[in-house]
Structure formats: structure tokens, C-alpha cells
C-alpha positions, -999 to +999 in steps of 0.1 A: -284+058+894-290+025+876-264+023+848-289+004+826-317+030+828-327+048+796-312+081+809-278+065+811-274+058+774-251+084+758-258+095+722-243+074+693-210+087+680-205+096+644-181+077+621-155+105+622-153+104+660-118+112+673-098+086+691-080+111+712-107+133+728-131+108+741-135+103+779-161+076+779-171+057+810-166+020+805-201+010+817-216+037+794-195+025+765-206-011+769-242+001+771-237+020+738-224-012+722-257-029+729-277-002+711-252-001+682-252-039+677-288-037+667-279-013+638-252-036+622-261-050+588-256-086+598-275-104+626-256-108+659-247-143+671-261-155+704-248-136+734-234-105+716-232-076+740-247-089+773-235-084+808-243-109+835-275-095+851-293-100+883-330-107+883-339-070+890-318-058+861-332-085+838-367-070+845-354-036+834-341-049+802-373-069+796-393-037+798-372-022+770-363-032+735-332-052+747-354-083+749-377-099+723-403-073+713-438-077+701-428-080+665-409-113+672-375-098+664-345-120+675-331-107+707-295-095+701-286-100+737-294-137+740-271-156+762-240-176+749-234-206+771-198-212+778-193-249+771-159-249+788-174-243+822-208-260+817-206-294+834-226-317+857-209-305+889-236-298+914-215-272+932-218-249+902-252-232+906-257-221+870-239-220+836-217-190+829-226-164+803-202-147+778-203-110+774-203-106+736-190-070+736-162-077+760-152-107+739-150-085+708-129-060+726-106-087+740-101-102+705-094-069+690-068-062+717-052-096+710-050-090+673-036-055+676-009-068+701+003-090+672+004-064+645-013-032+633-045-038+613-068-017+591-106-015+596-111-039+568-086-064+582-102-062+617-137-069+602-123-098+583-111-113+616-144-105+633-162-123+606-139-154+606-141-157+644-164-187+653-180-169+682-184-134+667-191-143+631-201-109+618-186-075+608-190-044+630-194-008+622-167+018+622-183+035+652-181+002+671-144-001+664-139+035+677-159+027+709-138-005+714-107+016+710-119+041+736-128+014+760-093+001+758-079+036+762-099+039+794-081+008+806-047+023+799-039+014+763-024+039+739-031+039+701-017+055+671-044+071+649-050+056+614-033+078+589-017+075+554+018+071+570+008+038+587-015+027+559-046+037+579-039+009+605-051+008+641-017+006+659-014-004+695+015+016+710+014+003+746-008-015+770-008-024+807-017-061+804+016-078+797+050-083+813+068-053+828+102-050+811+126-026+827+156-012+810+177-039+828+155-066+814+158-053+779+196-051+783+195-088+794+176-098+763+203-080+742+231-098+760+214-132+757+208-127+720+244-116+714+257-147+732+233-170+713+245-156+680+279-173+686+264-207+693+231-211+675+224-221+639+200-202+616+169-222+627+176-218+664+182-181+660+150-177+640+131-194+668+148-173+695+142-140+676+106-149+673+103-156+710+120-123+720+098-103+696+067-120+711+079-112+746+084-075+738+051-071+719+031-088+747+048-067+773+037-033+786+068-015+773+061+017+754+068+016+717+075-021+713+086-019+677+113+006+686+124-017+714+126-046+689+148-024+666+170-016+695+173-054+704+186-062+669+208-031+665+225-034+699+232-071+693+246-063+659+222-086+641+195-086+614+159-094+618+154-120+591+119-132+603+104-116+572+126-139+550+112-171+567+095-181+534+128-180+515+145-199+543+119-228+540+124-229+502+162-230+505+161-257+532+140-278+508+165-270+481+194-283+502+175-315+510+164-322+474+193-305+455+169-281+437+179-255+412+166-219+417+166-187+397+176-160+421+171-122+419+198-109+443+206-073+454+244-072+453+262-043+471+286-040+442+266-050+411+230-040+421+202-064+412+216-096+394+199-127+381+216-161+382+209-199+387+218-213+421+219-246+439+219-242+477+243-264+497+240-252+533+224-224+554+242-209+583+241-180+607+272-158+613+278-124+629+241-117+632+233-125+596+217-155+579+235-168+548+231-196+522+261-211+505+260-229+472+270-230+435+262-202+411+261-209+373+279-176+366+308-182+389+334-210+391+337-210+429+309-214+455+292-182+468+276-172+501+244-150+498+228-129+525+192-142+527+179-108+534+193-096+501+173-121+481+146-103+461+129-134+445+135-171+445+119-193+418+123-230+413+133-239+378+138-271+358+170-273+339+184-308+345+217-305+325+226-273+343+216-288+377+238-319+371+267-296+360+265-275+392+263-306+414+293-322+397+313-290+403+302-289+439+316-323+445+351-313+434+373-310+465+409-299+472+432-315+497+450-291+520+479-300+543+487-277+573+512-279+601+501-262+633+525-252+662+511-249+697+530-231+725+525-260+750+516-296+751+478-290+754+457-312+731+448-296+697+411-288+697+409-284+659+399-255+638+362-262+641+355-254+605+323-265+588+308-269+553+298-232+551+335-223+556+343-245+525+358-272+547+342-307+544+366-328+564+393-322+590+418-351+597+447-351+621+476-369+605+500-369+634+509-351+666+545-346+677+563-329+706+591-306+695+611-288+722+581-285+745+558-275+716+530-295+701+532-300+664+500-312+647+497-321+610+462-315+597+446-325+564+415-306+552+392-313+523+379-280+509+360-266+480+377-232+478+402-211+497+384-179+504+366-187+537+395-210+547+419-181+546+397-159+567+392-186+594+429-196+595+440-159+598+415-153+626+425-185+645+456-168+660+478-200+658+512-204+642+508-226+612+525-235+579+509-244+546+525-276+534+504-280+503+490-271+479+514-245+466+485-224+452+471-218+487+506-211+500+510-183+473+476-169+482+485-167+518+518-149+510+499-124+488+472-118+514+497-113+542+518-089+521+487-068+513+478-067+550+513-056+559+513-029+533+479-017+546+491-015+582+523+004+572+501+029+553+479+035+583+509+038+606+525+064+582+493+085+581+490+084+619+527+095+623+522+123+599+490+135+617+508+135+650+538+155+637+515+181+622+496+184+655+527+190+676+536+225+662+500+237+666+500+225+702+533+245+709+518+277+694+488+274+716 
């Protein structure tokens, strides 16, 4: 049976056609597209909805209303010439033609692989496309969906829960990611988080999300959530706009009004000059000076609710002057052997702006290194020194030495409290075990 004969055209579907119960043959679906294209409100561009036909099939179409009819109506199936393959090479017998319906289906698949879209958003893209240049009907979209379902794609029906979006759940056209491949992505991301800065991590996260979305894995969004949760990191791709503003603020020393969601105070408003952006433990931060605090603060970028540039030159100068105030810290580090001292590796986002080795001595087989640091505050410095696992002595200033003693005493009290609770729990559990 000739698939292009009049008997092969199935009836047009209504606008409330289901996306789940249609078993439409692909050739029949493409034939329906041709008939439906004539009913769209806007004229079709050249080549919309044509299959490459042999001479016999062209005669069949010429006998029907697919060609130019007696009323002089523009033929909706006129050929689009593909300029990319049209050349003067004599070995090519003829110019290629573009199937308009297949092109629309391909573009819709490409767009839905990137993100879910509503019917209105799809039509906006159809209209903006230089080859399509027109909107399509709701029935056409459903037929495109069913054509893709015949090829193995799975979709989530538009509903209030997903803002009436057409959502592509899976497709067979991309990379095949096994569980082992996904575990490798997680391990690579976890390793990169220890080495990369915020801009490198943003690029890597974007690459991994693109790989997953363009793969044939079922439920790609859930796979992306697993990637970030298993690597103990946060997806700050949605905050890229704030990151660009903050990077500009660091370069030009700009003043912002920040609306910030604090875990302790709730939503707070304050003026802020960013100094540096950094990535640590899977989270992107910005460090800078707040007008309502005397010491510098680090903010999680994903907790920023709004970021507005303001003009207050006296306040900006005051915060910059305060930022330039530095404290000199003198430490003495004891190493168990004569290996060279690698340094603390502290940076500006740790509050350390300079690290200088004053002298290196050998004392009874141990290396003694005197180090001078230039810092803005003590908070992050204490954290980094306590986690460095090296024996050290605070030579100066005395205020830092007192803070270290206070912090260590609090840590000791906390450990003793936990040890006491653990011993009590074990002693209470022993009689119960004997009774059993």
C-alpha cells in the first residue's frame, strides 16, 4: 500500500488528545503533519513538511492538493534547499531537500533536552527559528510528541504540578551512562572541589549537567540531584547572575545592598563591598566588608536573595579603609623531621594576605620555622591552623594567643562532656545486658 495515498491519511486529532494512549505509525504521523500544516494560521515557510520523493510519488502528490491548486494557493510543501550541501561539485547529482516536519520535531527534541517548556514557550521558539518562522497548533505539538514517543522518548504530561510544561523524561539519542559512569562523575566532582576555584567549578558543574541531560539516562534531573548530594556540594548554577555582579564588584570595588537569608537572623539587609569569591566544601562564598559588622564576613552566594548596586561614596570609602587594616601575626611551627616547610597555603578568603618565613632552624632533629602572617581577622585563621595538624606556638599578638587558649579550652570541655555521656550510656546498658 502506498503510504501517501488518500486512504492512508488518519483523521486529525482533537486538541485534547492524550499523550499516553497514541500508537501512531511514524509515516502516518508525518503525513498528518502535512495536512495540519495547511490549517495553521500563519503561512508555512518553504519546505515545511516534505519528504524526499521519487518521481512516481511526486505525481501522486501533484494529483492531490499537496501541490499548487487551481486557485493559485502557495504550495505548503515547496522544497527548502540546503545551502550547506549545495555546491558546484559535479559528483553530487542534485541538491538536498529539508524535511520541514522532521526539522520541527528535531528542534523540539533539542529544546526539551535542555529544559521543560510550555506550549507558549515552544511556539515562541518555533517563531524565532530562522527556518521555521511560524507558530504551530496544539495538535501539531501532540503529534510531534507522539512521533518522538514512537522513537523511544518518554515524556511527562503537562500538569499544574510542572507548570503545564512538556517535560522530556528520557530519550535514546544520547550517551549511555551506566551506574559506574555516574559514580565516576561523582568521584571526579568530589576531587575537583578540593582543587578548583568557584569559576572552574561552575564550568565543570555546567559540563556534567549537560552530559547527563544529553544522555539517555532515565530521569536526568534526579541523576543531577544525586550528583550534587553524593559529592556533598550545592548547585549554584542558578546564582550565576549574582556571581557575575560580585566579580564585577571585586574588580571595581563596588558597594551593594544585599538581602541575605541568614540561618540565625532570617532575612537581613545590609551594605556590602565584596573582596573575593571562593569555593570551599562544595559551596560558593563571597568574602567582604559589611557596614553593620566590624570584621569581614563570608556569605553563601546561594543564600543571597537580592543584590543591588548603590551609590554611597562616604560609606564605600569607609569600608575600603577598614578592609585595608591588617594585623601582623607571628607563629612558630615545629615539624617532626627535617623536611622543608610547605607553608599553610592560606589565601585571602581565609583572612590571610601575606605569609613570610622569617627563619628556619634545626632543633634536636626537628625543624623550627618562624612564620609571619598579615591578616584581617582571626576567625578563619584559627580554623585553618587548628585543622593543619602541626605543632605551633603563637608568639604574637597576645590577643590571638588568648583566643586560641579560650577555643582549645572550650573544645576540651566539649570532648569531656561527650566522653562522660558515652561512659554513662555504657554503664546503664551493662545491667540490661546481664538481665537478658
